[in-house]
C-alpha positions as CSV (number, residue, x, y, z in Angstrom):
1,M,-64.9,7.3,-148.2
2,S,-68.5,6.1,-147.8
3,S,-69.4,3.1,-145.7
4,K,-69.6,-0.3,-147.4
5,D,-73.2,-1.4,-147.0
6,A,-73.6,-3.9,-149.9
7,G,-72.0,-7.2,-150.6
8,M,-71.3,-9.3,-153.7
9,R,-70.5,-12.9,-153.9
10,V,-68.6,-14.1,-157.0
11,R,-68.0,-17.7,-157.8
12,V,-64.6,-18.4,-159.4
13,E,-62.3,-21.3,-159.7
14,R,-60.1,-21.9,-156.7
15,E,-56.9,-21.5,-158.8
16,L,-58.0,-18.1,-160.0
17,R,-58.9,-16.9,-156.5
18,D,-55.6,-18.2,-155.0
19,G,-53.6,-16.6,-157.9
20,F,-55.3,-13.3,-157.4
21,I,-54.8,-13.3,-153.6
22,A,-51.1,-14.1,-154.1
23,A,-50.7,-11.4,-156.6
24,C,-52.3,-8.8,-154.4
25,Q,-50.2,-9.9,-151.4
26,S,-47.0,-9.7,-153.4
27,Q,-47.9,-6.0,-154.2
28,G,-48.9,-5.3,-150.6
29,L,-52.5,-4.8,-151.6
30,V,-55.8,-6.0,-150.1
31,A,-57.7,-8.1,-152.6
32,A,-61.1,-6.5,-151.8
33,E,-59.7,-3.0,-152.4
34,V,-58.2,-4.1,-155.7
35,L,-61.6,-5.4,-156.7
36,R,-63.4,-2.2,-155.6
37,D,-60.9,0.0,-157.5
38,F,-61.4,-2.1,-160.6
39,M,-65.2,-1.9,-160.2
40,R,-65.1,1.9,-159.8
41,G,-62.9,2.4,-162.9
42,F,-65.0,0.0,-165.0
43,A,-68.2,1.6,-164.0
44,A,-66.9,5.2,-164.6
45,K,-65.4,4.2,-168.0
46,H,-68.5,2.5,-169.3
47,S,-71.0,5.0,-167.9
48,T,-69.2,7.9,-169.8
49,V,-69.0,5.8,-172.9
50,Q,-72.7,5.0,-172.8
51,R,-73.5,8.7,-172.1
52,A,-71.3,9.8,-175.0
53,L,-73.0,7.3,-177.3
54,F,-76.5,8.5,-176.3
55,D,-75.4,12.2,-176.7
56,A,-73.9,11.6,-180.1
57,A,-76.7,9.3,-181.4
58,P,-79.3,11.0,-183.7
59,V,-82.7,11.2,-182.4
60,L,-84.9,8.7,-184.2
61,A,-88.6,9.2,-184.5
62,L,-90.5,6.3,-183.1
63,P,-93.6,5.1,-185.0
64,A,-96.9,6.1,-183.5
65,A,-98.7,3.6,-181.5
66,P,-101.5,1.8,-183.4
67,L,-105.0,3.0,-182.9
68,A,-107.3,0.8,-180.9
69,S,-109.1,-0.2,-184.1
70,E,-105.8,-1.1,-185.8
71,A,-104.4,-2.9,-182.8
72,R,-107.1,-5.6,-182.7
73,P,-109.2,-6.4,-185.8
74,E,-112.9,-6.6,-185.3
75,V,-114.4,-10.0,-185.0
76,Q,-117.0,-10.5,-187.6
77,P,-120.0,-12.6,-186.7
78,K,-120.2,-15.9,-188.4
79,P,-122.8,-16.0,-191.2
80,K,-125.8,-18.2,-190.6
81,P,-125.6,-21.4,-192.6
82,K,-127.8,-21.5,-195.7
83,P,-130.6,-24.1,-195.7
84,K,-129.9,-27.1,-197.8
85,L,-131.8,-27.4,-201.0
86,G,-135.2,-29.0,-200.7
87,S,-135.4,-28.6,-196.9
88,R,-138.3,-26.7,-195.3
89,P,-138.5,-25.1,-191.8
90,A,-140.0,-27.4,-189.2
91,R,-143.8,-27.3,-189.1
92,R,-145.7,-26.7,-186.0
93,T,-147.9,-29.7,-185.2
94,A,-150.7,-30.1,-182.8
95,S,-148.4,-31.6,-180.2
96,T,-146.0,-28.7,-180.3
97,A,-148.7,-26.0,-180.7
98,K,-149.7,-26.0,-177.0
99,S,-147.4,-26.5,-174.1
100,P,-148.3,-29.2,-171.6
101,A,-148.9,-26.6,-168.9
102,R,-151.6,-24.9,-170.9
103,S,-153.4,-28.1,-171.8
104,A,-153.4,-29.2,-168.2
105,R,-155.2,-26.0,-167.1
106,K,-158.2,-26.6,-169.3
107,A,-160.5,-29.3,-168.2
108,P,-161.6,-31.8,-170.9
109,R,-165.2,-31.4,-172.0
């Protein structure tokens, strides 16, 4: 038998633990060995059942992954708001025509 190199801690009610230990002792068995035997049997039974289910199951075709263009819809730019009726674009006035830096360069006449 292989060496035991892993542990498992199981929380149970004290009455359940005491009853299990007493039942094992009355049969001349070690509680840990009874648990290991149960675990081996349970794992073997369910691994073969699972294997049989996978072997007997029909192979289902999985849907293809969506294309990149389908996975995320393109974000459309927001349309520019239409101007209100009767409004005109801002006019350029003399004060906005020249920047203060330009007017400072020229000396007054």
